[in-house]
N, C-alpha and C positions, 0 to 999 in steps of 0.2 A: 546635625547627625550626632555630634558629640554629646549633647544634652540628653537626647533620646537614649543613646547607648548607656549613658551613665545611670539614667533612671531604671533601665532594664537590669543593669548590673547590680544596682542596689536592691532591686526587687528579688533578683535571684539569690543574692547573699542573705537576704532576710528570710527566704523561704526554703533553704536547703540546710542539711545538717552540717555540711562542711563549708567554711567560709573561704573564698578565693581572694587573692589580691585584687582590690577594686580596680586599679588602673589597668592591669593586664586583662581582666575580665571585660572592662569597658572597651578597651582597644580591640579585643577579639570580636565583641558584638558589633562594634562600629565597622570593622573590616567586613564582617559577614553581611551586615545590612547594606553597606555601600556597594559591595560586589554583587549582591543579589539584585538590588535596584538597577545597577548598571546592566547586568545581563538581561533582566526582564525587559527593560526599556529597549535594548537593542533587538531582542527577539520580537517585541511588539511592533517596533518601527519596520523591521524587515518583513514582517507578515503584511503590514499595510502596503508596502511597496513591492511585494512579491519577490523578495530577495533572501528569504530565510536560508536556503541552501548555501548561497554565497557568504552570508554573514556568519554562518556556522563554520564555514571553511576558513574564515578569518579568525574567529574567536577561539576555536579549539587549539590551533597551534600557538596563538598568542598567550593563552593561559598557561600552556605547558612550558613555553620558553621563558616567559616573564617570571614564572614562579621560581625558577632556578637562576636566571641571569640577573634579576633585579633591574635597576634602571631608575629613571627619573619618576618621582612621585610629586604630584601637585600638592599645594598647601591646603586646598579645600576640595570637598567632594564635588561641588558644582564645577570647578575647573576640570577635574578628572572626568566628570560626566560629559562635558562639552568636547574636550580634547579627544577622548576615547571614541565617542560616537562619530565625531568628524573624521578622524583617521580611518575608522572602520568603513564608513560609508563612502568616503572618498576612494579608499583602496578598492572597494568592491566595484564601484563604477569605472574607475580608471583601468582596473585589470580586465574588465569586460570590453572596454572600448579601445584600449590601446594594446594591440597584440603584436609584439615583436619579441620572439624568443631570445634573441641575442641580448637585447636590453635587459630582460629579466634574469638571464644567466649572469650577466655582468653584475647586476644589483645583488644577486644572491651571493656571489663569490665575495664581493666587497663587504657585504653585511656580515657574512660568516667570519671573515678576517677581523672585523671590528668586534664582533661578539667574543671571539677567542681572546682578543687583546684586553678587552675592558670588562669582561664578566666578573672578575673577583670583587667588584664594587657592590657586593650584595647588600650588606648592612654593617654599619660600624659596630653594632652590638654583637654580631655573629662571631663566634670563636673560630680560630684558625682551622681546626679539623672539619668543622661544619662548612666553612667557606670552601675548603678543598673538595668536599663531597658535592656541594652545590655546583662548583665549577665543573667538576667531572660530568655530572648529570646534564648541566647546561650544554657542555660540549657535545655530548652524545645526542641530545634532543635536537640541537641546532644543526648538527651534521646530518641527522636523519632527514629533517625537513629540507635541508639544502640539497642532499642527494635526490630527494624526491623531485625537486625542481630541475636538477641537472640531468638526471637520467631520462632517456626517451621512453618512458613507460606511461601508460594512461590507466589510472586506477580509479574506479568508481566515479568517473566523470568529474574529478576534482580539478578546479582551475588552478594550475600551477602559478599563474601570475599573482593570484591572491596570496599564496604561500610565500612567494618571493617578497611581496610588499609587507607581509608580517615580519619577515627577517629584517627588512629595511626599518620598519617602525621600532623594533627592539634595538637595532644598532644605533639609531638616532637617540633613543631614550638613554642608552648607555653613554653615548657621547655627551649629551646634555648633562647627565649626572656627573660625569667626569669633570667637565669644565666648571660646573657649579662648585664641586668640591675643591678643584684646583684654585679657583678664585677666592673661595673662603680661606683656604690655607695661605694664599698670597696676602690676603687682607689681614689675617691674623699675624703673619710675619711682619707686615708693615707696622702694625700696632705695637709690637714688642721690640722694634728696632729703633 
C-alpha cells in the first residue's frame, strides 16, 4: 500500500502547479486507499451474507468514535483488514444471537468509562488544543451512542447490542494503545537507567 501511495503522490506532485510535502501526501493517499478498501470489502462481504444493515450499524458509530478517540493502529494494512473485519462480523453475529440487555448495558457503561479515561491518547504529534477538542468531541459522540444503548427507545430498528459492541471495541483499542505506550515508556526508562 505504501509503494502504491508513494507512486500516486509523486504523480500528483508532478502534475499539479503546487507541490505538496511528499511524505504527508503519501500518508493521506495511503490512509484514503486503505480505509476505502476496508469499507468496500466490509460492504461486499455483508451483502454476500445479507447483513448490510447490521454491518452499517457497526461501521458508522465506529468511524465517528474512532476518528476522535484514536486507539490502537496495526503496523500493516493486512493486519488492520483482518482485525477490523473479524471484530465487525463477530460483533454483528454475537449481537444478533446473544440478547441480554443487562449484559449490553454493563458493557456500554464500562466501555464509556474507559473511553473517558483513555481518549486523550489520540496522536503524539497532535498539539494540546487539538487534543482537547478531539477529547471533547469524543466524549460527546461516545456519550450519545452510550445513551442510545441505555435509553429504552427504539429508533429505526437499530440493534443496540451492536452499538454496545462498538463501544467495547473502541475501549479495547484504547486500552491496547495505552499499554503499548506504557511498555514502550517503561522499556525506554530501562535503557537509560
